[in-house]
C-alpha positions, -999 to 999 in steps of 0.1 A, spaced: -100 -420 -639 -99 -440 -667 -117 -470 -667 -110 -485 -700 -63 -485 -692 -46 -511 -674 -48 -512 -636 -19 -497 -620 -20 -520 -593 -35 -556 -587 -31 -577 -553 -44 -608 -559 -54 -634 -530 -26 -616 -508 -19 -630 -475 13 -620 -453 30 -631 -424 59 -618 -405 78 -651 -383 93 -648 -353 104 -671 -324 75 -678 -314 62 -689 -349 42 -679 -378 20 -644 -378 -5 -642 -402 -13 -603 -405 -29 -602 -434 -44 -628 -450 -74 -632 -484 -64 -594 -496 -77 -585 -530 -75 -550 -541 -71 -531 -576 -62 -496 -584 -69 -478 -615 -49 -452 -629 -64 -418 -614 -81 -439 -591 -78 -428 -553 -87 -455 -528 -91 -457 -491 -83 -482 -464 -99 -475 -429 -104 -495 -399 -84 -499 -359 -45 -502 -357 -36 -533 -359 -63 -545 -387 -33 -548 -409 -32 -514 -428 3 -503 -429 15 -542 -434 -6 -540 -469 12 -508 -475 46 -523 -470 42 -549 -488 37 -529 -517 64 -516 -511 84 -546 -506 90 -532 -474 90 -562 -451 117 -562 -437 136 -596 -430 107 -611 -409 78 -601 -428 68 -618 -461 47 -624 -488 30 -659 -480 10 -666 -511 -4 -645 -536 4 -615 -567 11 -578 -564 10 -571 -597 25 -531 -609 17 -521 -646 24 -559 -652 59 -566 -632 48 -592 -596 65 -575 -573 75 -601 -551 91 -621 -581 117 -589 -590 153 -580 -571 164 -555 -549 182 -536 -577 150 -540 -599 125 -525 -572 148 -496 -564 140 -480 -598 109 -486 -592 112 -473 -555 108 -436 -553 103 -432 -592 69 -450 -599 56 -457 -565 62 -431 -536 51 -435 -503 42 -401 -478 40 -420 -442 29 -405 -408 53 -388 -392 71 -359 -416 104 -359 -389 110 -390 -392 112 -398 -429 137 -362 -432 176 -369 -426 182 -343 -399 215 -334 -406 211 -326 -446 195 -293 -459 160 -298 -478 176 -289 -507 201 -326 -507 172 -345 -496 145 -331 -528 172 -333 -553 185 -373 -543 155 -383 -558 152 -377 -595 196 -375 -595 188 -414 -583 153 -419 -608 168 -404 -642 191 -389 -659 198 -350 -655 222 -323 -644 222 -310 -606 208 -279 -623 178 -294 -636 174 -317 -598 171 -278 -587 148 -265 -605 123 -293 -600 129 -292 -565 125 -257 -564 84 -260 -585 77 -288 -568 82 -269 -538 55 -239 -552 33 -262 -566 30 -279 -527 19 -239 -517 57 -238 -498 63 -194 -494 104 -186 -507 110 -224 -522 149 -210 -525 148 -203 -487 130 -236 -481 156 -255 -502 182 -239 -480 168 -249 -446 172 -280 -426 139 -300 -419 145 -290 -378 138 -251 -391 105 -266 -410 71 -260 -389 56 -300 -388 28 -285 -421 55 -274 -445 79 -306 -433 47 -326 -445 42 -302 -475 80 -313 -486 79 -348 -479 45 -346 -502 69 -327 -524 92 -354 -529 72 -385 -529 58 -366 -559 89 -350 -578 95 -378 -603 62 -377 -609 50 -415 -597 19 -436 -609 11 -444 -575 15 -427 -544 9 -444 -510 -5 -422 -480 -3 -437 -448 -19 -410 -424 -6 -385 -440 -27 -357 -418 -28 -373 -384 -5 -352 -362 -19 -319 -384 -44 -289 -373 -83 -296 -393 -65 -260 -413 -33 -281 -427 -49 -313 -429 -69 -293 -453 -51 -273 -472 -26 -305 -475 -55 -329 -487 -68 -303 -516 -32 -297 -523 -24 -336 -527 -56 -336 -547 -44 -313 -572 -13 -326 -579 -24 -359 -585 -51 -348 -608 -25 -328 -627 1 -361 -630 -21 -386 -634 -11 -397 -599 -32 -430 -588 -32 -431 -547 -40 -458 -517 -47 -437 -484 -44 -455 -454 -67 -435 -422 -89 -442 -394 -106 -409 -404 -138 -414 -427 -145 -380 -426 -112 -375 -444 -114 -409 -465 -151 -391 -474 -141 -363 -492 -100 -377 -509 -113 -415 -520 -134 -426 -549 -138 -462 -536 -133 -477 -497 -120 -508 -484 -128 -515 -449 -105 -540 -430 -108 -556 -396 -78 -583 -380 -60 -585 -417 -84 -590 -440 -114 -568 -458 -151 -573 -440 -166 -544 -470 -156 -529 -502 -175 -505 -522 -176 -474 -538 -178 -439 -516 -218 -436 -521 -223 -469 -518 -209 -479 -488 -210 -443 -466 -249 -444 -475 -251 -481 -473 -228 -496 -453 -230 -533 -445 -212 -548 -421 -222 -546 -383 -182 -540 -382 -187 -507 -402 -218 -494 -387 -195 -503 -353 -174 -473 -371 -200 -444 -378 -215 -452 -347 -182 -436 -330 -183 -406 -348 -194 -375 -332 -215 -368 -364 -231 -328 -363 -264 -347 -360 -251 -368 -325 -258 -358 -290 -240 -362 -257 -272 -366 -239 -303 -378 -263 -281 -403 -285 -246 -410 -267 -219 -424 -286 -213 -461 -289 -182 -477 -285 -174 -513 -305 -170 -534 -274 -142 -558 -265 -103 -555 -288 -93 -567 -319 -81 -598 -320 -41 -608 -320 -35 -623 -352 -27 -661 -334 -63 -658 -309 -84 -646 -346 -115 -670 -335 -133 -695 -356 -160 -682 -384 -159 -645 -386 -130 -626 -372 -160 -604 -360 -181 -625 -343 -170 -616 -304 -178 -580 -308 -207 -584 -331 -245 -575 -318 -262 -600 -345 -240 -635 -336 -257 -661 -342 -244 -693 -328 -237 -722 -352 -241 -702 -384 -211 -672 -377 -186 -691 -354 -182 -719 -379 -164 -720 -410 -147 -689 -426 -159 -674 -452 -156 -650 -485 -167 -616 -500 -197 -616 -519 -216 -586 -537 -242 -574 -522 -273 -574 -538 -290 -549 -556 -257 -521 -545 -236 -508 -565 -215 -537 -591 -186 -533 -569 -197 -529 -531 -188 -566 -515 -190 -576 -478 -178 -607 -456 -211 -615 -439 -236 -640 -437 -263 -622 -421 -260 -588 -439 -293 -593 -459 -308 -605 -426 -299 -567 -405 -321 -539 -413 -296 -515 -392 -326 -485 -399 -348 -502 -372 -312 -503 -350 -322 -483 -314 -283 -480 -299 -276 -499 -266 -264 -461 -254 -288 -450 -226 -299 -416 -227 -284 -399 -202 -301 -364 -186 -280 -333 -192 -254 -319 -165 -268 -293 -140 -239 -266 -132 -228 -260 -101 -216 -221 -95 -183 -206 -111 -151 -231 -108 -125 -209 -129 -123 -168 -141 -99 -162 -163 -98 -115 -164 -72 -103 -189 -47 -130 -180 -15 -127 -207 16 -146 -207 48 -132 -229 80 -145 -229 114 -129 -231 138 -133 -256 173 -117 -258 189 -105 -289 225 -110 -293 233 -101 -331 246 -61 -338 215 -47 -346 200 -55 -315 233 -39 -301 234 -5 -317 193 -1 -315 192 -9 -279 160 -35 -283 180 -60 -273 147 -72 -254 120 -89 -274 88 -104 -265 68 -137 -274 32 -129 -270 18 -162 -263 -12 -156 -244 -32 -116 -250 -63 -105 -226 -75 -141 -220 -110 -135 -205 -140 -157 -200 -151 -185 -170 -160 -223 -163 -185 -233 -141 -189 -266 -115 -197 -298 -144 -193 -279 -175 -172 -285 -204 -154 -261 -222 -132 -265 -248 -102 -240 -262 -96 -247 -304 -74 -232 -325 -43 -240 -345 -9 -248 -333 8 -221 -318 -21 -202 -305 -15 -202 -271 -41 -230 -258 -12 -253 -240 10 -224 -229 -26 -215 -209 -30 -248 -193 2 -244 -181 -2 -213 -163 -31 -229 -148 -14 -263 -140 13 -238 -127 43 -245 -148 44 -214 -162 33 -180 -147 11 -153 -163 26 -115 -168 -3 -96 -162 -43 -105 -151 -54 -130 -131 -66 -165 -133 -87 -176 -98 -100 -210 -91 -120 -219 -66 -119 -177 -58 -86 -184 -50 -59 -165 -76 -35 -190 -87 -19 -165 -117 17 -160 -101 18 -191 -78 38 -217 -96 35 -253 -88 61 -263 -64 47 -232 -44 15 -245 -44 -2 -266 -16 -10 -308 -19 -51 -296 -21 -50 -270 -48 -28 -293 -74 -46 -328 -72 -79 -302 -77 -61 -290 -107 -54 -323 -130 -43 -325 -163 -50 -355 -191 -21 -354 -216 -25 -361 -251 5 -388 -254 0 -415 -228 29 -437 -239 53 -403 -225 31 -398 -197 36 -434 -178 63 -444 -159 77 -478 -181 89 -491 -149 65 -488 -122 35 -507 -126 -5 -497 -132 -12 -495 -97 19 -482 -78 16 -450 -106 -20 -443 -95 -19 -455 -57 13 -427 -52 -12 -401 -65 -41 -410 -39 -11 -412 -9 8 -382 -24 -25 -357 -19 -39 -373 14 -69 -392 2 -63 -419 11 -32 -430 37 -40 -466 43 -26 -489 25 -57 -513 24 -79 -488 13 -53 -471 -12 -58 -502 -30 -93 -508 -30 -91 -473 -43 -72 -480 -70 -93 -512 -81 -122 -490 -80 -106 -465 -105 -95 -495 -127 -133 -505 -121 -142 -465 -137 -126 -465 -167 -134 -499 -175 -101 -519 -172 -99 -549 -159 -86 -553 -120 -53 -577 -130 -39 -548 -146 -32 -528 -111 3 -557 -112 11 -547 -158 37 -524 -168 30 -495 -188 44 -511 -220 19 -544 -217 -12 -519 -226 -19 -501 -257 -24 -468 -267 -63 -468 -260 -55 -483 -221 -27 -463 -213 -48 -432 -221 -75 -447 -199 -50 -451 -170 -41 -418 -176 -73 -403 -174 -73 -428 -138 -45 -408 -128 -60 -378 -130 -90 -382 -115 -77 -402 -85 -72 -367 -66 -110 -363 -65 -101 -332 -89 -126 -301 -92 -105 -296 -127 -93 -317 -153 -76 -302 -184 -72 -321 -214 -53 -317 -241 -61 -333 -272 -68 -362 -254 -82 -388 -282 -66 -370 -313 -41 -402 -317 -65 -427 -310 -84 -452 -333 -125 -438 -335 -137 -470 -312 -113 -461 -290 -118 -426 -287 -154 -427 -290 -154 -446 -253 -128 -427 -243 -147 -395 -249 -180 -413 -235 -154 -422 -206 -145 -385 -189 -182 -380 -198 -195 -405 -174 -162 -398 -145 -173 -353 -149 -213 -363 -141 -202 -389 -116 -185 -362 -94 -193 -329 -113 -158 -321 -127 -150 -292 -152 -133 -303 -181 -111 -281 -199 -107 -294 -234 -83 -285 -258 -84 -295 -294 -84 -291 -329 -112 -320 -342 -142 -294 -335 -164 -327 -347 -152 -340 -313 -157 -306 -296 -188 -303 -311 -201 -336 -296 -187 -330 -259 -185 -291 -252 -205 -265 -236 -189 -239 -244 -163 -230 -267 -132 -203 -272 -117 -199 -302 -81 -186 -304 -59 -170 -326 -23 -160 -323 -27 -157 -284 -64 -137 -285 -97 -153 -280 -114 -139 -313 -146 -161 -307 -163 -175 -271 -199 -191 -267 -220 -217 -266 -213 -249 -286 -250 -239 -309 -233 -200 -308 -200 -211 -320 -220 -233 -348 -243 -206 -369 -236 -175 -383 -225 -153 -370 -189 -164 -367 -159 -147 -370 -146 -156 -402 -118 -172 -385 -139 -197 -368 -158 -199 -400 -124 -212 -420 -124 -235 -386 -158 -250 -396 -151 -256 -430 -117 -276 -424 -139 -303 -405 -139 -335 -420 -176 -351 -418 -180 -392 -427 -217 -382 -441 -226 -375 -476 -258 -361 -468 -239 -329 -453 -227 -303 -473 -197 -277 -463 -189 -250 -477 -152 -247 -487 -124 -223 -475 -87 -226 -476 -69 -206 -456 -36 -194 -475 -1 -185 -451 7 -195 -422 3 -187 -386 21 -150 -382 53 -152 -355 37 -144 -318 69 -122 -317 57 -102 -342 25 -100 -345 2 -76 -374 -5 -46 -356 -37 -51 -362 -66 -81 -359 -40 -108 -351 -62 -128 -386 -59 -103 -411 -28 -115 -429 -41 -144 -437 -86 -130 -434 -105 -139 -467 -132 -112 -455 -109 -83 -448 -125 -52 -453 -97 -28 -459 -67 -11 -437 -90 -9 -404 -81 -41 -400 -46 -38 -404 -38 -8 -384 -66 -8 -356 -74 -39 -331 -107 -47 -335 -132 -42 -302 -152 -74 -281 -189 -71 -302 -214 -90 -281 -241 -108 -297 -262 -123 -268 -255 -134 -232 -217 -148 -234 -215 -151 -274 -188 -124 -283 -162 -118 -315 -139 -98 -317 -137 -85 -361 -135 -51 -375 -170 -64 -398 -206 -52 -383 -228 -78 -366 -251 -74 -392 -227 -83 -421 -212 -112 -396 -252 -126 -396 -251 -126 -431 -224 -153 -440 -247 -182 -449 -239 -213 -427 -209 -233 -433 -223 -272 -427 -256 -275 -436 -276 -310 -420 -307 -318 -441 -340 -319 -413 -352 -350 -430 -322 -373 -442 -322 -405 -435 -292 -422 -426 -291 -456 -427 -255 -456 -411 -260 -431 -385 -268 -453 -353 -257 -432 -333 
């Protein structure tokens, strides 16, 4: 980054509105931003705060109903709001590019990757098709995609999510833009893929001198990638500063509220629970008088915070560009604060509820090719789960972690009866349910095993009321039969998940994502289950909503002593929430043990790589960098030896390729499946290092 050069982008006093039949909706107010050449800016905040609206305004993609009401957006000395559509068309893609959250939605499913990539330089530069193809192949190689020529001939559906995202990144960088906008580019990706893509974008941007604007609710990712950060709330910036300044000395109560929602390595679910921000983000036309945050602020002062709206001001005795929008920031000493979250007693574990012994799940695949016909091998197998062994007790939280395709969800399907296992046993409360399909299970068995799904939008019937959907579960499983008692129980469940009782009559479309997820939790617990499988229940939620949902799950678990099977790739949440962790890779359990054992040496090399990929929103915590190369092998043709040998950074030779590893017992319930002797694994230094005497001003949790 060169401070002496002219800024690439300057947004000054920007106000953006949408115009509907109901009137004007002021989406963004008083937004100012300067991006220097080679600089990376982060914009964070809850959903609905205006982050993506700013990006769309910079791209001038506001649509017919949106527009810049006042202020300016100057790119290389030209005001984008004053340019014609033809002039903008020459800038978009060539000088300003954008990478969207969902890669599959950014690619045309009917066109080959080759056609879509070559279109960028052909549209913006005077080059031949051969040159455009050569550059596209080279860019695919730059984004570390194996066999670029094959990728060029593929259609989007033939690529994995991580590969699609890399193609979209390649498309954005093809014409060497001066400014790259990234809107939640890694939200739906595994932590290992995310780590690789973040490093990739940083390396390529450095190579071309590209400036970046990162939009994310992942504060750990922002810390690792950005030079400066802007915190947005309800359409305006409430705090801005350099990464070191803002992460070390945050001043605005909302910024502190965001940090208190994050499960840092120092967090403890019993001694120091997460503290969700109370209330909700106000709608643009319902913003309060004075400070927009004051209805949710613990430091609200009547007659001061609710009178006049005020401008950003520079923080005294701080970095030159650290600014805050708060009248009371000088009076508040966050170091002396104690969180409102009460200390909770650890839950006493009961008897075993789940026993998984040697479980295998294979899928048959029929090969109709001539080669298979002549060889006689027409049936092949996808080995989704291979020799799974673990247990879970009453009131215990067991996390299953690993990359997409490792077999986590397949095991959940077997447990729920959506699939039957090929070999082995899955005993729930002493009864083997591994070969009992859900349609053959009794109502009691079904109610005893319930699931909270990842996407709350797809799990609720849009035509039925919330109360009707929860009531159906209670009636179906025979918990209550009397209509009055069913209604009362639904009301108690709404109280339990902290939703207003009038939500009984609402339809799913009237709820936010976090509220829908709470309804999903209420429905899962309506039948008094002994075990709940939570499949990525907070991965798509804002940090504040995710903290509330996480605490809610634990509160209900304490009340009912429910066993929680938590499926996730977010090891920060896993570390905070779980009692024990099972690490899966390509259908195998490579390591299992208590949370403390998994997060400290000796590790399996795969566990080590997973820990290195976790973004941590604390500048005082250091990590060793390990970026996994290559992709997950096919479950149809796994390696003969160790399943992880094709990507292992600690591979010791042919023994890893040819001989399956055996379980090594570290302690009572800590098992590592690896060819490397335990003595050598014990010498591996810790991946995550937390200073003992560090003062984390922002870590109020």
